[in-house]
Each structure stands twice: as C-alpha cells, then as structure tokens.
LOPAKE-238612 format. One line per 2 residues: number of its first residue (from 1); for each residue x, y, z of N, C-alpha, C. Coordinates in nm, 2 decimals, always signed. Layout:
% residues N
NUM> X,Y,Z,X,Y,Z,X,Y,Z  ...
This chain:
% residues 196
1> +2.55,+2.97,-2.39,+2.58,+2.91,-2.27,+2.46,+2.92,-2.17  +2.39,+3.03,-2.18,+2.28,+3.05,-2.09,+2.17,+2.95,-2.12
3> +2.15,+2.93,-2.25,+2.04,+2.83,-2.29,+2.08,+2.69,-2.24  +2.20,+2.66,-2.25,+2.24,+2.52,-2.20,+2.22,+2.51,-2.05
5> +2.25,+2.62,-1.98,+2.23,+2.62,-1.84,+2.08,+2.61,-1.80  +2.00,+2.68,-1.88,+1.86,+2.68,-1.86,+1.80,+2.54,-1.89
7> +1.85,+2.48,-1.99,+1.80,+2.34,-2.03,+1.85,+2.24,-1.92  +1.97,+2.26,-1.87,+2.02,+2.17,-1.77,+1.93,+2.18,-1.64
9> +1.90,+2.30,-1.60,+1.82,+2.33,-1.48,+1.68,+2.27,-1.51  +1.62,+2.29,-1.63,+1.49,+2.23,-1.66,+1.50,+2.08,-1.65
11> +1.60,+2.02,-1.70,+1.62,+1.87,-1.69,+1.62,+1.83,-1.55  +1.69,+1.89,-1.46,+1.70,+1.86,-1.32,+1.57,+1.87,-1.26
13> +1.49,+1.98,-1.28,+1.36,+1.99,-1.23,+1.26,+1.89,-1.27  +1.27,+1.85,-1.40,+1.18,+1.75,-1.45,+1.21,+1.62,-1.39
15> +1.34,+1.58,-1.38,+1.38,+1.46,-1.32,+1.34,+1.45,-1.18  +1.36,+1.56,-1.10,+1.33,+1.56,-0.96,+1.18,+1.54,-0.94
17> +1.10,+1.61,-1.03,+0.95,+1.59,-1.02,+0.91,+1.45,-1.05  +0.97,+1.39,-1.15,+0.93,+1.25,-1.19,+0.97,+1.16,-1.08
19> +1.08,+1.17,-1.01,+1.12,+1.08,-0.90,+1.03,+1.11,-0.78  +0.99,+1.23,-0.76,+0.91,+1.26,-0.64,+0.77,+1.20,-0.66
21> +0.72,+1.20,-0.78,+0.59,+1.14,-0.81,+0.58,+0.99,-0.78  +0.70,+0.92,-0.80,+0.70,+0.78,-0.78,+0.75,+0.75,-0.64
23> +0.78,+0.84,-0.55,+0.84,+0.82,-0.42,+0.74,+0.79,-0.31  +0.61,+0.80,-0.34,+0.51,+0.79,-0.23,+0.53,+0.65,-0.16
25> +0.50,+0.54,-0.22,+0.53,+0.41,-0.16,+0.49,+0.39,-0.02  +0.54,+0.29,+0.04,+0.51,+0.24,+0.17,+0.62,+0.29,+0.26
27> +0.58,+0.36,+0.37,+0.68,+0.40,+0.47,+0.70,+0.30,+0.57  +0.80,+0.32,+0.67,+0.83,+0.21,+0.77,+0.71,+0.18,+0.86
29> +0.63,+0.28,+0.89,+0.51,+0.26,+0.98,+0.41,+0.18,+0.91  +0.39,+0.20,+0.78,+0.29,+0.12,+0.70,+0.34,-0.02,+0.69
31> +0.47,-0.03,+0.66,+0.53,-0.17,+0.65,+0.52,-0.25,+0.77  +0.53,-0.19,+0.89,+0.51,-0.26,+1.02,+0.37,-0.32,+1.03
33> +0.27,-0.24,+0.98,+0.13,-0.29,+0.99,+0.12,-0.40,+0.89  +0.17,-0.39,+0.77,+0.16,-0.49,+0.66,+0.23,-0.62,+0.71
35> +0.35,-0.61,+0.78,+0.42,-0.72,+0.83,+0.33,-0.80,+0.93  +0.26,-0.72,+1.02,+0.17,-0.78,+1.12,+0.05,-0.85,+1.05
37> +0.00,-0.79,+0.95,-0.11,-0.85,+0.87,-0.07,-0.98,+0.81  +0.06,-1.00,+0.78,+0.11,-1.12,+0.71,+0.14,-1.23,+0.81
39> +0.14,-1.20,+0.94,+0.17,-1.31,+1.04,+0.06,-1.41,+1.05  +0.10,-1.53,+1.09,-0.01,-1.63,+1.10,-0.06,-1.64,+1.24
41> -0.18,-1.69,+1.25,-0.25,-1.71,+1.38,-0.28,-1.86,+1.39  -0.24,-1.92,+1.51,-0.27,-2.06,+1.53,-0.41,-2.08,+1.58
43> -0.50,-2.13,+1.50,-0.64,-2.15,+1.53,-0.67,-2.30,+1.53  -0.70,-2.36,+1.64,-0.74,-2.50,+1.65,-0.64,-2.59,+1.58
45> -0.51,-2.56,+1.61,-0.40,-2.64,+1.55,-0.35,-2.61,+1.42  -0.42,-2.52,+1.34,-0.38,-2.48,+1.21,-0.32,-2.34,+1.21
47> -0.22,-2.32,+1.13,-0.17,-2.18,+1.10,-0.25,-2.11,+1.00  -0.32,-2.01,+1.04,-0.41,-1.94,+0.95,-0.35,-1.80,+0.92
49> -0.38,-1.75,+0.80,-0.33,-1.61,+0.76,-0.44,-1.54,+0.69  -0.43,-1.41,+0.68,-0.52,-1.32,+0.61,-0.49,-1.35,+0.46
51> -0.59,-1.37,+0.38,-0.56,-1.39,+0.23,-0.48,-1.28,+0.17  -0.39,-1.31,+0.08,-0.30,-1.21,+0.02,-0.37,-1.10,-0.05
53> -0.49,-1.13,-0.11,-0.55,-1.02,-0.18,-0.60,-0.91,-0.08  -0.63,-0.95,+0.05,-0.67,-0.86,+0.15,-0.55,-0.77,+0.19
55> -0.44,-0.83,+0.21,-0.32,-0.76,+0.24,-0.28,-0.66,+0.13  -0.30,-0.71,+0.00,-0.27,-0.62,-0.11,-0.36,-0.50,-0.11
57> -0.49,-0.52,-0.08,-0.58,-0.41,-0.07,-0.53,-0.31,+0.04  -0.49,-0.36,+0.15,-0.43,-0.27,+0.25,-0.31,-0.19,+0.20
59> -0.22,-0.26,+0.13,-0.10,-0.20,+0.08,-0.14,-0.09,-0.02  -0.24,-0.12,-0.11,-0.28,-0.02,-0.21,-0.34,+0.10,-0.14
61> -0.41,+0.08,-0.03,-0.47,+0.19,+0.05,-0.35,+0.27,+0.11  -0.26,+0.20,+0.17,-0.14,+0.27,+0.24,-0.06,+0.35,+0.14
63> -0.07,+0.32,+0.01,+0.00,+0.40,-0.09,-0.06,+0.53,-0.11  -0.19,+0.55,-0.06,-0.26,+0.68,-0.07,-0.25,+0.76,+0.05
65> -0.19,+0.71,+0.16,-0.19,+0.79,+0.29,-0.04,+0.79,+0.33  -0.02,+0.86,+0.44,+0.11,+0.87,+0.51,+0.09,+0.84,+0.66
67> +0.10,+0.71,+0.69,+0.07,+0.67,+0.83,+0.19,+0.71,+0.92  +0.16,+0.76,+1.04,+0.26,+0.80,+1.13,+0.30,+0.68,+1.22
69> +0.42,+0.69,+1.28,+0.47,+0.58,+1.37,+0.37,+0.56,+1.49  +0.31,+0.66,+1.54,+0.21,+0.64,+1.65,+0.09,+0.57,+1.60
71> +0.04,+0.60,+1.48,-0.08,+0.53,+1.43,-0.04,+0.38,+1.41  +0.08,+0.36,+1.35,+0.12,+0.22,+1.33,+0.13,+0.14,+1.46
73> +0.19,+0.20,+1.56,+0.21,+0.12,+1.69,+0.08,+0.09,+1.75  -0.02,+0.19,+1.74,-0.15,+0.16,+1.79,-0.22,+0.05,+1.72
75> -0.21,+0.05,+1.58,-0.27,-0.05,+1.50,-0.21,-0.19,+1.53  -0.08,-0.20,+1.53,-0.01,-0.32,+1.56,-0.05,-0.38,+1.69
77> -0.06,-0.30,+1.80,-0.10,-0.34,+1.93,-0.24,-0.40,+1.93  -0.34,-0.34,+1.86,-0.47,-0.39,+1.84,-0.48,-0.52,+1.77
79> -0.40,-0.52,+1.66,-0.39,-0.65,+1.58,-0.34,-0.76,+1.66  -0.24,-0.74,+1.75,-0.19,-0.84,+1.83,-0.29,-0.89,+1.93
81> -0.38,-0.80,+1.98,-0.49,-0.84,+2.07,-0.59,-0.92,+2.00  -0.62,-0.89,+1.87,-0.71,-0.96,+1.79,-0.65,-1.10,+1.76
83> -0.52,-1.11,+1.73,-0.46,-1.24,+1.71,-0.47,-1.33,+1.83  -0.44,-1.27,+1.94,-0.45,-1.35,+2.07,-0.59,-1.40,+2.09
85> -0.68,-1.31,+2.07,-0.83,-1.35,+2.08,-0.86,-1.47,+1.99  -0.82,-1.46,+1.87,-0.85,-1.57,+1.77,-0.78,-1.70,+1.82
87> -0.66,-1.69,+1.86,-0.58,-1.81,+1.90,-0.65,-1.88,+2.02  -0.72,-1.80,+2.11,-0.78,-1.85,+2.23,-0.93,-1.88,+2.21
89> -0.98,-1.86,+2.09,-1.13,-1.87,+2.06,-1.18,-2.01,+2.05  -1.09,-2.11,+2.02,-1.13,-2.25,+2.00,-1.19,-2.27,+1.86
91> -1.20,-2.17,+1.78,-1.25,-2.19,+1.64,-1.14,-2.22,+1.54  -1.18,-2.28,+1.43,-1.08,-2.31,+1.33,-1.07,-2.20,+1.22
93> -1.17,-2.12,+1.21,-1.18,-2.01,+1.12,-1.28,-1.90,+1.17  -1.28,-1.79,+1.10,-1.37,-1.68,+1.14,-1.52,-1.73,+1.14
95> -1.55,-1.81,+1.03,-1.69,-1.86,+1.02,-1.73,-1.95,+1.14  -1.63,-2.01,+1.21,-1.67,-2.10,+1.32,-1.68,-2.02,+1.45
97> -1.66,-1.89,+1.45,-1.67,-1.82,+1.58,-1.82,-1.81,+1.61  -1.85,-1.79,+1.74,-1.98,-1.77,+1.79,-2.02,-1.62,+1.76
99> -2.15,-1.59,+1.77,-2.19,-1.46,+1.74,-2.12,-1.36,+1.83  -2.11,-1.39,+1.96,-2.05,-1.30,+2.05,-1.90,-1.28,+2.02
101> -1.83,-1.39,+1.98,-1.69,-1.38,+1.94,-1.67,-1.29,+1.81  -1.77,-1.31,+1.72,-1.76,-1.23,+1.60,-1.78,-1.08,+1.63
103> -1.87,-1.05,+1.73,-1.89,-0.91,+1.77,-1.76,-0.85,+1.83  -1.69,-0.94,+1.91,-1.57,-0.89,+1.97,-1.46,-0.87,+1.87
105> -1.45,-0.96,+1.77,-1.36,-0.94,+1.66,-1.39,-0.82,+1.58  -1.52,-0.79,+1.56,-1.56,-0.67,+1.48,-1.52,-0.54,+1.56
107> -1.53,-0.55,+1.69,-1.49,-0.43,+1.77,-1.34,-0.41,+1.76  -1.26,-0.51,+1.76,-1.12,-0.49,+1.73,-1.10,-0.43,+1.59
109> -1.17,-0.47,+1.49,-1.16,-0.42,+1.36,-1.20,-0.27,+1.36  -1.31,-0.24,+1.42,-1.35,-0.10,+1.43,-1.24,-0.01,+1.50
111> -1.18,-0.07,+1.60,-1.08,+0.01,+1.68,-0.96,+0.03,+1.59  -0.92,-0.07,+1.51,-0.81,-0.05,+1.41,-0.83,+0.06,+1.31
113> -0.95,+0.05,+1.24,-0.98,+0.15,+1.14,-1.00,+0.29,+1.20  -1.05,+0.29,+1.32,-1.07,+0.42,+1.39,-0.94,+0.50,+1.41
115> -0.83,+0.43,+1.42,-0.70,+0.49,+1.44,-0.67,+0.58,+1.32  -0.72,+0.54,+1.20,-0.69,+0.61,+1.07,-0.82,+0.69,+1.03
117> -0.91,+0.72,+1.13,-1.03,+0.79,+1.10,-1.12,+0.73,+0.99  -1.12,+0.60,+0.99,-1.20,+0.53,+0.89,-1.31,+0.46,+0.97
119> -1.41,+0.41,+0.90,-1.52,+0.34,+0.96,-1.54,+0.20,+0.90  -1.61,+0.12,+0.97,-1.63,-0.02,+0.93,-1.77,-0.06,+0.95
121> -1.83,-0.14,+0.86,-1.96,-0.19,+0.88,-1.96,-0.34,+0.83  -2.06,-0.41,+0.88,-2.08,-0.55,+0.84,-2.22,-0.58,+0.80
123> -2.24,-0.63,+0.68,-2.37,-0.66,+0.63,-2.40,-0.80,+0.66  -2.50,-0.83,+0.74,-2.53,-0.97,+0.78,-2.59,-1.05,+0.67
125> -2.66,-0.98,+0.57,-2.72,-1.06,+0.46,-2.61,-1.11,+0.36  -2.52,-1.02,+0.33,-2.42,-1.06,+0.23,-2.29,-1.11,+0.30
127> -2.29,-1.09,+0.43,-2.17,-1.13,+0.51,-2.04,-1.06,+0.47  -2.06,-0.94,+0.42,-1.95,-0.86,+0.37,-1.91,-0.75,+0.48
129> -1.78,-0.74,+0.49,-1.72,-0.64,+0.58,-1.68,-0.53,+0.49  -1.71,-0.40,+0.52,-1.68,-0.29,+0.43,-1.61,-0.19,+0.52
131> -1.50,-0.14,+0.47,-1.42,-0.03,+0.54,-1.43,+0.09,+0.45  -1.46,+0.21,+0.51,-1.47,+0.33,+0.44,-1.36,+0.43,+0.48
133> -1.30,+0.49,+0.39,-1.20,+0.59,+0.42,-1.25,+0.72,+0.48  -1.17,+0.81,+0.51,-1.21,+0.94,+0.57,-1.31,+1.01,+0.48
135> -1.29,+0.99,+0.35,-1.38,+1.06,+0.25,-1.51,+0.99,+0.23  -1.53,+0.88,+0.29,-1.66,+0.80,+0.28,-1.65,+0.70,+0.17
137> -1.55,+0.70,+0.09,-1.54,+0.60,-0.02,-1.49,+0.46,+0.03  -1.53,+0.36,-0.03,-1.50,+0.22,+0.01,-1.35,+0.20,-0.01
139> -1.28,+0.16,+0.09,-1.14,+0.13,+0.09,-1.12,-0.02,+0.08  -1.21,-0.10,+0.13,-1.20,-0.24,+0.14,-1.34,-0.30,+0.15
141> -1.37,-0.41,+0.08,-1.50,-0.48,+0.09,-1.48,-0.62,+0.06  -1.51,-0.71,+0.15,-1.50,-0.86,+0.12,-1.56,-0.94,+0.24
143> -1.58,-1.06,+0.21,-1.63,-1.15,+0.32,-1.51,-1.19,+0.40  -1.51,-1.16,+0.53,-1.39,-1.18,+0.61,-1.36,-1.33,+0.62
145> -1.24,-1.37,+0.60,-1.20,-1.51,+0.62,-1.05,-1.52,+0.64  -1.00,-1.64,+0.68,-0.86,-1.67,+0.69,-0.84,-1.79,+0.61
147> -0.71,-1.81,+0.56,-0.68,-1.93,+0.49,-0.56,-1.99,+0.56  -0.54,-2.12,+0.53,-0.43,-2.20,+0.59,-0.30,-2.14,+0.53
149> -0.20,-2.12,+0.62,-0.07,-2.07,+0.58,-0.01,-2.16,+0.47  +0.04,-2.11,+0.37,+0.10,-2.18,+0.26,+0.00,-2.23,+0.15
151> -0.13,-2.21,+0.17,-0.22,-2.25,+0.06,-0.23,-2.14,-0.04  -0.27,-2.18,-0.16,-0.28,-2.08,-0.27,-0.43,-2.07,-0.31
153> -0.47,-1.95,-0.31,-0.61,-1.93,-0.35,-0.62,-1.90,-0.50  -0.73,-1.94,-0.56,-0.75,-1.92,-0.71,-0.74,-1.78,-0.75
155> -0.79,-1.68,-0.67,-0.79,-1.54,-0.71,-0.69,-1.46,-0.63  -0.58,-1.52,-0.60,-0.48,-1.45,-0.52,-0.38,-1.38,-0.61
157> -0.42,-1.28,-0.67,-0.34,-1.20,-0.76,-0.26,-1.10,-0.68  -0.13,-1.10,-0.70,-0.04,-1.01,-0.63,-0.01,-0.89,-0.72
159> -0.05,-0.77,-0.68,-0.03,-0.65,-0.76,+0.11,-0.59,-0.73  +0.18,-0.56,-0.83,+0.31,-0.49,-0.81,+0.27,-0.34,-0.79
161> +0.32,-0.28,-0.68,+0.29,-0.14,-0.66,+0.42,-0.06,-0.65  +0.41,+0.07,-0.66,+0.53,+0.15,-0.63,+0.61,+0.18,-0.76
163> +0.72,+0.24,-0.74,+0.81,+0.28,-0.86,+0.87,+0.16,-0.93  +0.88,+0.05,-0.86,+0.94,-0.07,-0.92,+0.85,-0.13,-1.03
165> +0.72,-0.09,-1.03,+0.63,-0.14,-1.13,+0.66,-0.10,-1.27  +0.70,+0.03,-1.29,+0.71,+0.08,-1.42,+0.81,+0.20,-1.43
167> +0.92,+0.18,-1.48,+1.02,+0.28,-1.49,+1.01,+0.35,-1.63  +0.92,+0.31,-1.71,+0.91,+0.36,-1.85,+0.89,+0.52,-1.85
169> +0.81,+0.57,-1.76,+0.79,+0.71,-1.75,+0.91,+0.79,-1.72  +0.99,+0.74,-1.62,+1.11,+0.80,-1.58,+1.21,+0.80,-1.70
171> +1.22,+0.68,-1.76,+1.32,+0.66,-1.87,+1.28,+0.75,-1.99  +1.15,+0.76,-2.02,+1.11,+0.85,-2.13,+1.14,+0.99,-2.10
173> +1.11,+1.04,-1.98,+1.14,+1.18,-1.95,+1.29,+1.20,-1.95  +1.37,+1.11,-1.89,+1.51,+1.12,-1.89,+1.57,+1.13,-2.03
175> +1.52,+1.04,-2.12,+1.57,+1.03,-2.26,+1.54,+1.16,-2.33  +1.42,+1.21,-2.32,+1.38,+1.34,-2.38,+1.47,+1.45,-2.33
177> +1.49,+1.46,-2.20,+1.57,+1.56,-2.15,+1.72,+1.55,-2.19  +1.77,+1.43,-2.20,+1.90,+1.41,-2.25,+1.92,+1.45,-2.39
179> +1.82,+1.42,-2.48,+1.83,+1.46,-2.62,+1.82,+1.61,-2.63  +1.74,+1.67,-2.55,+1.73,+1.82,-2.55,+1.86,+1.88,-2.51
181> +1.92,+1.83,-2.40,+2.05,+1.89,-2.36,+2.16,+1.86,-2.46  +2.17,+1.74,-2.52,+2.27,+1.71,-2.62,+2.24,+1.80,-2.74
183> +2.12,+1.81,-2.79,+2.09,+1.90,-2.90,+2.13,+2.04,-2.88  +2.10,+2.09,-2.76,+2.13,+2.23,-2.72,+2.28,+2.25,-2.72
185> +2.36,+2.15,-2.67,+2.50,+2.16,-2.67,+2.56,+2.16,-2.81  +2.50,+2.07,-2.89,+2.55,+2.06,-3.03,+2.52,+2.19,-3.11
187> +2.40,+2.25,-3.08,+2.36,+2.38,-3.15,+2.45,+2.49,-3.11  +2.48,+2.50,-2.97,+2.57,+2.60,-2.93,+2.71,+2.58,-2.98
189> +2.76,+2.46,-2.99,+2.89,+2.44,-3.04,+2.90,+2.48,-3.19  +2.80,+2.44,-3.26,+2.79,+2.47,-3.41,+2.78,+2.62,-3.43
191> +2.70,+2.69,-3.35,+2.68,+2.83,-3.37,+2.81,+2.91,-3.33  +2.88,+2.86,-3.23,+3.01,+2.93,-3.20,+3.11,+2.91,-3.31
193> +3.11,+2.80,-3.38,+3.21,+2.78,-3.49,+3.17,+2.87,-3.60  +3.04,+2.89,-3.63,+2.99,+2.97,-3.74,+3.02,+3.12,-3.71
195> +3.02,+3.16,-3.58,+3.04,+3.30,-3.55,+3.19,+3.33,-3.55  +3.27,+3.23,-3.53,+3.42,+3.25,-3.53,+3.48,+3.26,-3.66
C-alpha cells in the first residue's frame, strides 16, 4: 500500500510539474497590450494596422516575461498617444511621414520599450527597426510598416503559442503515470492474493 501511495504522489507531482511548465502563457496585462497593438489607426482615410507577424513577435516575447499591470497601463497609454499622433499626421503610412514625424514616432517607440527595460535602434541604411531585450539579445527586427485593415500579407504566418499548441507531452506523461499506477495496483493485488 505504501508503494501505491508513493506512486500516486509521484504521479501528482509529475502532472503538476507538466501543467506548470505549460502555464506561462499570456497574462491579462500582456493581453491588454496585444489588444492595443491589434487596433486600427485611421491614416488619411484608410484603416491601418500593425502586420500580424509583428504582433506575433510581440506575443512570443511576452511568453518569456511576466508583464505587470502598471507596465501594461504605461505601454497602452503611450501606444494611444502614438496612434493619435499617426491619425493626425496627414500621412497614409509610416513611409509617408516626414523625417521629424518619424523621429517623434521613434521617440514613442523608445518610450514603450523603455517601460520593459528594453532598447530600440533604427538603421537608416537598411531601414530596420531593432528592439533589444534586457539581456541585449534581439527581440524584434523588421522594417516598420502598417497594412490596410483586412488585407492579407503573403508572409503573415500565425504561430500557435501556449499550451493549446501541443498537449502530447502532457498526455504522454499522464499515460505513463496511469500505467505505472495501474501496474502497481495490479502487482499489490496479486501479491496480496499470493500471500494469503
């Protein structure tokens, strides 16, 4: 009976560990920022949005951190200022902004990433915007642009993230643990009959 109890405790610990490993995901604070990133901006009569692959990169990064509610509210407030700036810019897209407007937009971006202790740079020759994490590693790098709301880009792959992506690990661990518990119970039952 002690072995069965020990195996049951081991099963519970293994299952709890497996579920904890898949529980990181996106918290409410991070989801608020993602929702704001998905909103459209009216620029020169057109509804413009951040390309889905950019939002996916943000989501992938958010899966590696734990954003606080305070950080989220600061970021959302800055994003709203940036959206308002773009709506009042008179431009149709980021590429149409004047140099001074691009500098203002870049300052909003630096303010956003600064909330998370990240840094941002812009390479004028490649026209690439790069965001570096606290550790100095590249968290995002692309040519900044907006697309018309509802349009589909050729390379707009949506990555599935989180525990919903693959339950096979949890199922395998659970199956092995179930077989171990069932085998242990069968062994104990058989050995009790033989002793009696």
